[in-house]
Structure formats: C-alpha cells, structure tokens
N, C-alpha and C positions, 0 to 999 in steps of 0.2 A: 807635336810633330817636329817643331824646331829643335827641341832638346834631343830628340832621337838621332840627330845628325852629329852629335858630339859625344866623345868618350870621356869618362871620368874614372880616376883611380878609386876603387871602392873603399880602400883603407882611408884615403884622404877624405872622401865624402863622409864616411862614418865618423871620423874624428871631428870634422867641421860641424856635422849635425849634433854630435855630442856636446861640443862647445856651446852651440846655440841653445840647446835644451838646458844646459847648466846655467847659462846666462838668464834665460827666461824663468827658471825656477829658483834663482838666487842661491845656487850651490856651486861646489867646486868642479864637479864632473858629472856626466850623465851619458846614457846610451839608449838607443832604441832597442826594444826587445820584442819577442813574439808573445806579448802578454805578461801579466804579473807572474805567472807560473815560471816563465823563462827567467824573469828577474830573480826569483827565489833560487833557481838552479844556479845561475851565474854568480850570485852573491855567495852562495854556499861553497861553490868551487873556489872562488877567490879567497875565502877564509880558510879553506883546507889546504889548497895547493899554491896560493899566491900566483905569481906570474911564471912559475916553473913549469914549462911545457911538458917535461917528462912526467912530473907529478900529476898534472892535469890529465894526461893521456892514460895514466895508470889507475885513475879512479874507476870503479869504486874500491879498488884493492889497496888503498893507502891506509895505513894505520898511523896513529899519533894524534893529531888534532882532528878527531873524527866524531865529536859529539856536538849537538846543537841543543841548547836549553830552550824550552818552550813552556810558557805558562799554560796550565791545563785549559784555561778558558780560551786559549788561542788555537787549540787543535781544530783542524778543519780538513776537508778533502784535498786542499792544495798543498798541505805540508808534505805531500808525497815528493814534491820538488826537492826537499831536503834529503829524503831517504833514497831517492833515485841515484844520487851520487855516492852513496855508501855511508852517509852519516847516520849516527844513532840519535834518535830524539830522546831527550831527558826531560820529563815533565816535572814541573814545580808548581806549588800553590801559594807559597808565602815568601816574603823577602828573605827570611832566615833559611828556608829550604833552598832558595836560589843560591845564596852565598855558599851554603854547605855543599851543593852539588857542582859548583864550578871547580874545575881542575885544569891540569896542563893538557887535558884532552879536549877542553871546550874550545871549539873553533868559532862559535857565533851564538848569539841569542836571537831568537825569532819571536816577534809579537805581532798579532793582528790587531789593527785598529778597528774597534767597533764600540757601540754604546755600552755594552756589558763590561768591556775592558776598563773603561773609566771608573766604574763603580767597584772594581775588584780590589783584592789585596795587592795586586801587581799591575797598576796602571802604567802606561808607557813611560812617563817621566821617572817613576821609581825603578823600572826595569833598566832604563838607560843609565841612571845614576849608579846602580849596583854594578852593571857591566863595565862602566867606565872606571870604577874603582880598581878593577882587575885588568883594564885595557883589553877588553873583549868586545869585538864589533857587534853592533845591534842592527838587525834588519827589521824595519817596520813595514808590514804588509798593509798598504793603503789602497788596495786595488779598487775598492768601491767609492773612493773619494776623489774630489776635484783637487788637483794640486794648487797650492797658493804660493805666491812669491813675496818674500823669501819663504822657503819651505819650512813649515812649522816643526816638522820632526827633525830636520837637519839642525835647526836652531836649538832644539832640545838636546842635541848631542848624538842623534842616531848616526850610524855609519852608512847605512843604505836605506833607501825607501823605494818600494816598488809600486807602480800604478798600472792598472789595466786600461788599455786604449778603448776597449769595447764598452766601458761603463761611463763614468762622468766625463771622460775626455771626448766622448762621441766620435771616436776614431774607429777604424775597422776592428772587428771582433778579435782578430789574432794579432793585436798590436799592444804595445805598452812601453814603459820606460823604467829605467833603473837610475836613481840618483845616488851619488856616491861622494865620498870625500877622497881627494887625491891620495891622502896618506893611508887609506884603507887597503 
C-alpha cells in the first residue's frame, strides 16, 4: 500500500534490479525476463542485432549473422526462441563438426545444461572453449537449475546464462533471468 503512493521510472528500476541480480549472481550484468524462453529470445536478438534498434525491429528479416549452432543433444521444445527471431539452427555432434560449421554467419552457440550433456562429445566447457576460440557468444540454458554465486557457467566463459523463475528459483511461473557479460 505504501509503495503504491510513489512513482518510479521503470527504466531506472529495471537497471537497478539488473545490477542487484548481477551482484547476487557474481556476474557483470543481468535482467529479469518472462522465463528462460524470453532469455533465449533476448540473447539471440542481442547476438544478431546488438543494440541497433533498427536491426532489432527488422527481425526476423535480418540476414548476415543469422545462424545459431546447437549440439544435437541440446535440441528441445524451447529452442523455438531462437527460431522465432529468424535465426537458423545448425546442429552439430562433435567438436570437429562444430569448428567446421562456424562461419561469419554464426551469431551464437546455444547449449542446454542437463546430465546427458556432461557425458556427450560436446559438454558445456568444450562448447565454450571452441566458441571462445572464434569469439562467438555462448548461451547456456540452465532453466531447471538453481543459480550459484559466482555463476559457474559465467566462470567457465559463457556469455549468457538463462534461468527459469518457475523451477528452482521458486518464483512465479512466468519469470526468469538472463545473466550476461557487459561486453556481449
């Protein structure tokens, strides 16, 4: 009731909340999202169009950096968040295939964190190392995990990490967060 009598600039509030989330998660930047699916969409847009408003508004009709590499074991119903902005998914199964399919059209690499991924030919650390060789951002989908501080994936070299609020965070179902490096 007391708070309802005061106004706040939404942009300032979002920046402040993002700074606090970043501090709590031991990373450089963060933002609240409408679930991990929204984090996937926002990270993909950032990798394709950056902060260029005209490019963002032109999606999905942007060509150029319009491909996202995904290990085959990471395909899931939520990777539609990548395709909805017009990016093409490029599946890979081995480190050699991943290196071969990276090109000037590669905007991002997406990998889902799950127990099978750790036993695969392309575990998260391997994916991050290969992508970092070519300076390509990596999004780790950690929707079903509890975030730790400092964030384990950011420490491994990931560019983005997405979490679902409705799972381990025990937040409302349509909430989440996107962790980021300021340089991404």
